[in-house]
LUMLUMLUM-337760 format. One record per atom (N, C-alpha, C): atom name; residue in one letter; x, y, z. Coordinates in steps of 0.02 Angstrom, whole numbers, plus 32768, in hexadecimal, padded with zeros to 4 digits. Layout:
<pts>
["CA"; "A"; [X; Y; Z]],
...
</pts>
This chain:
<pts>
["N"; "M"; [C768; 69D8; 29FC]],
["CA"; "M"; [C7A0; 69B7; 29DC]],
["C"; "M"; [C7CE; 699C; 2A12]],
["N"; "S"; [C7E2; 695F; 2A0B]],
["CA"; "S"; [C80C; 6940; 2A3F]],
["C"; "S"; [C854; 6957; 2A38]],
["N"; "N"; [C87A; 694E; 2A6D]],
["CA"; "N"; [C8C0; 6961; 2A6E]],
["C"; "N"; [C8E9; 6939; 2A3B]],
["N"; "K"; [C8D4; 68FA; 2A30]],
["CA"; "K"; [C8F7; 68D0; 29FF]],
["C"; "K"; [C8EF; 68EC; 29B8]],
["N"; "T"; [C8B9; 690C; 29AA]],
["CA"; "T"; [C8AD; 6929; 2968]],
["C"; "T"; [C8CB; 696E; 2962]],
["N"; "A"; [C8C9; 6995; 2997]],
["CA"; "A"; [C8E0; 69DA; 2994]],
["C"; "A"; [C92C; 69DF; 298D]],
["N"; "T"; [C952; 69B5; 29AD]],
["CA"; "T"; [C99B; 69B9; 29AC]],
["C"; "T"; [C9B7; 69B1; 2965]],
["N"; "P"; [C9A3; 697E; 293F]],
["CA"; "P"; [C9BD; 6979; 28FA]],
["C"; "P"; [C9A7; 69B3; 28CE]],
["N"; "L"; [C96B; 69CC; 28D9]],
["CA"; "L"; [C953; 6A05; 28B1]],
["C"; "L"; [C97C; 6A44; 28BF]],
["N"; "I"; [C98C; 6A4F; 28FE]],
["CA"; "I"; [C9B6; 6A89; 2911]],
["C"; "I"; [C9FB; 6A82; 28F2]],
["N"; "A"; [CA18; 6A46; 28F6]],
["CA"; "A"; [CA5A; 6A39; 28D9]],
["C"; "A"; [CA59; 6A45; 288E]],
["N"; "L"; [CA25; 6A2E; 286C]],
["CA"; "L"; [CA1F; 6A38; 2825]],
["C"; "L"; [CA18; 6A82; 2813]],
["N"; "A"; [C9F2; 6AA7; 283A]],
["CA"; "A"; [C9EA; 6AEF; 282E]],
["C"; "A"; [CA2C; 6B14; 2837]],
["N"; "L"; [CA52; 6B01; 286B]],
["CA"; "L"; [CA93; 6B21; 2876]],
["C"; "L"; [CAC4; 6B11; 283D]],
["N"; "L"; [CAC3; 6AD3; 2826]],
["CA"; "L"; [CAEE; 6AC0; 27EE]],
["C"; "L"; [CADC; 6AE7; 27AF]],
["N"; "G"; [CA9D; 6AF0; 27A3]],
["CA"; "G"; [CA86; 6B17; 2769]],
["C"; "G"; [CA9B; 6B5F; 276E]],
["N"; "A"; [CA97; 6B7C; 27A9]],
["CA"; "A"; [CAAA; 6BC2; 27B3]],
["C"; "A"; [CAF5; 6BCB; 27A7]],
["N"; "V"; [CB1C; 6B9D; 27C0]],
["CA"; "V"; [CB65; 6BA1; 27B7]],
["C"; "V"; [CB77; 6B99; 276D]],
["N"; "S"; [CB55; 6B6C; 274B]],
["CA"; "S"; [CB62; 6B61; 2703]],
["C"; "S"; [CB51; 6B9F; 26DB]],
["N"; "L"; [CB19; 6BBE; 26EA]],
["CA"; "L"; [CB06; 6BFB; 26C6]],
["C"; "L"; [CB38; 6C34; 26D4]],
["N"; "G"; [CB50; 6C38; 2711]],
["CA"; "G"; [CB81; 6C6B; 2721]],
["C"; "G"; [CBC1; 6C62; 26FA]],
["N"; "A"; [CBD8; 6C24; 26F4]],
["CA"; "A"; [CC15; 6C16; 26CE]],
["C"; "A"; [CC0A; 6C25; 2684]],
["N"; "C"; [CBD0; 6C16; 266B]],
["CA"; "C"; [CBC0; 6C21; 2625]],
["C"; "C"; [CBC1; 6C6C; 2615]],
["N"; "S"; [CBA6; 6C94; 2641]],
["CA"; "S"; [CBA4; 6CDC; 2634]],
["C"; "S"; [CBEA; 6CF9; 2633]],
["N"; "N"; [CC17; 6CE0; 265E]],
["CA"; "N"; [CC5C; 6CF7; 265D]],
["C"; "N"; [CC7E; 6CE4; 261B]],
["N"; "T"; [CC70; 6CA8; 2603]],
["CA"; "T"; [CC8D; 6C92; 25C4]],
["C"; "T"; [CC74; 6CBC; 258A]],
["N"; "L"; [CC34; 6CCA; 2589]],
["CA"; "L"; [CC17; 6CF4; 2554]],
["C"; "L"; [CC32; 6D3B; 2556]],
["N"; "A"; [CC3B; 6D55; 2592]],
["CA"; "A"; [CC57; 6D99; 2598]],
["C"; "A"; [CC9E; 6D9A; 257E]],
["N"; "G"; [CCC5; 6D67; 258D]],
["CA"; "G"; [CD09; 6D63; 2574]],
["C"; "G"; [CD0B; 6D5C; 2528]],
["N"; "A"; [CCDE; 6D34; 250C]],
["CA"; "A"; [CCDC; 6D2D; 24C4]],
["C"; "A"; [CCC8; 6D6E; 24A3]],
["N"; "G"; [CC9A; 6D92; 24C0]],
["CA"; "G"; [CC85; 6DD3; 24A6]],
["C"; "G"; [CCBF; 6E04; 24A6]],
["N"; "Q"; [CCE7; 6E03; 24DA]],
["CA"; "Q"; [CD21; 6E30; 24DE]],
["C"; "Q"; [CD54; 6E1D; 24A9]],
["N"; "D"; [CD60; 6DDD; 249F]],
["CA"; "D"; [CD8F; 6DC6; 246C]],
["C"; "D"; [CD78; 6DDC; 2426]],
["N"; "I"; [CD38; 6DD5; 2418]],
["CA"; "I"; [CD1E; 6DE9; 23D7]],
["C"; "I"; [CD24; 6E34; 23CE]],
["N"; "E"; [CD16; 6E5A; 2402]],
["CA"; "E"; [CD1C; 6EA2; 23FE]],
["C"; "E"; [CD64; 6EB7; 23F0]],
["N"; "N"; [CD93; 6E97; 2413]],
["CA"; "N"; [CDDA; 6EA7; 2409]],
["C"; "N"; [CDF0; 6E96; 23C2]],
["N"; "A"; [CDD9; 6E5E; 23A7]],
["CA"; "A"; [CDEA; 6E4B; 2363]],
["C"; "A"; [CDCE; 6E7D; 2331]],
["N"; "G"; [CD91; 6E93; 233C]],
["CA"; "G"; [CD73; 6EC6; 2310]],
["C"; "G"; [CD99; 6F07; 2311]],
["N"; "E"; [CDB0; 6F1B; 234C]],
["CA"; "E"; [CDD7; 6F59; 2351]],
["C"; "E"; [CE19; 6F53; 232C]],
["N"; "E"; [CE39; 6F19; 2330]],
["CA"; "E"; [CE78; 6F0D; 230B]],
["C"; "E"; [CE6D; 6F0F; 22C0]],
["N"; "I"; [CE36; 6EF1; 22A9]],
["CA"; "I"; [CE26; 6EF2; 2262]],
["C"; "I"; [CE1A; 6F39; 224A]],
["N"; "E"; [CDF5; 6F5F; 2272]],
["CA"; "E"; [CDE7; 6FA4; 2260]],
["C"; "E"; [CE27; 6FCE; 225D]],
["N"; "E"; [CE53; 6FC3; 228E]],
["CA"; "E"; [CE92; 6FE8; 2290]],
["C"; "E"; [CEBD; 6FD8; 2253]],
["N"; "T"; [CEC1; 6F98; 2241]],
["CA"; "T"; [CEE8; 6F83; 2207]],
["C"; "T"; [CECA; 6FA0; 21C7]],
["N"; "A"; [CE88; 6FA0; 21C2]],
["CA"; "A"; [CE68; 6FBD; 2187]],
["C"; "A"; [CE76; 7007; 2181]],
["N"; "N"; [CE76; 702A; 21B9]],
["CA"; "N"; [CE85; 7072; 21B8]],
["C"; "N"; [CECD; 707F; 21A5]],
["N"; "E"; [CEFB; 7054; 21BB]],
["CA"; "E"; [CF41; 705D; 21AB]],
["C"; "E"; [CF50; 7050; 2162]],
["N"; "T"; [CF2C; 7022; 2143]],
["CA"; "T"; [CF3A; 700E; 20FD]],
["C"; "T"; [CF11; 7035; 20CA]],
["N"; "H"; [CEE0; 705A; 20E0]],
["CA"; "H"; [CEB5; 707F; 20B1]],
["C"; "H"; [CEDC; 70BA; 2094]],
["N"; "D"; [CEDF; 70BD; 2051]],
["CA"; "D"; [CF06; 70F2; 2030]],
["C"; "D"; [CEDD; 712E; 201B]],
["N"; "G"; [CE9E; 7130; 202C]],
["CA"; "G"; [CE73; 7168; 201B]],
["C"; "G"; [CE50; 7161; 1FD8]],
["N"; "N"; [CE61; 712E; 1FB1]],
["CA"; "N"; [CE42; 7123; 1F71]],
["C"; "N"; [CE02; 70FB; 1F7B]],
["N"; "P"; [CDC8; 7117; 1F69]],
["CA"; "P"; [CD88; 70F3; 1F74]],
["C"; "P"; [CD82; 70B3; 1F4B]],
["N"; "N"; [CDAB; 70AB; 1F17]],
["CA"; "N"; [CDA7; 706F; 1EEC]],
["C"; "N"; [CDD4; 7037; 1F07]],
["N"; "T"; [CDFB; 7044; 1F3B]],
["CA"; "T"; [CE25; 7010; 1F57]],
["C"; "T"; [CDF9; 6FE0; 1F7F]],
["N"; "P"; [CE00; 6F9E; 1F72]],
["CA"; "P"; [CDD7; 6F6E; 1F97]],
["C"; "P"; [CDE9; 6F6B; 1FE0]],
</pts>
């Protein structure tokens, strides 16, 4: 493989690696946000539950 071909391929591979790294950070942040929201919902449900099994 010539140097003219290898250089763009290396640049493309590095760009792909950086993009995947940024994506994983974004997904981790979204997962944390969803987890926090679920915990808040659970806490609110526990605070409002009156012990009656027929309460919606």
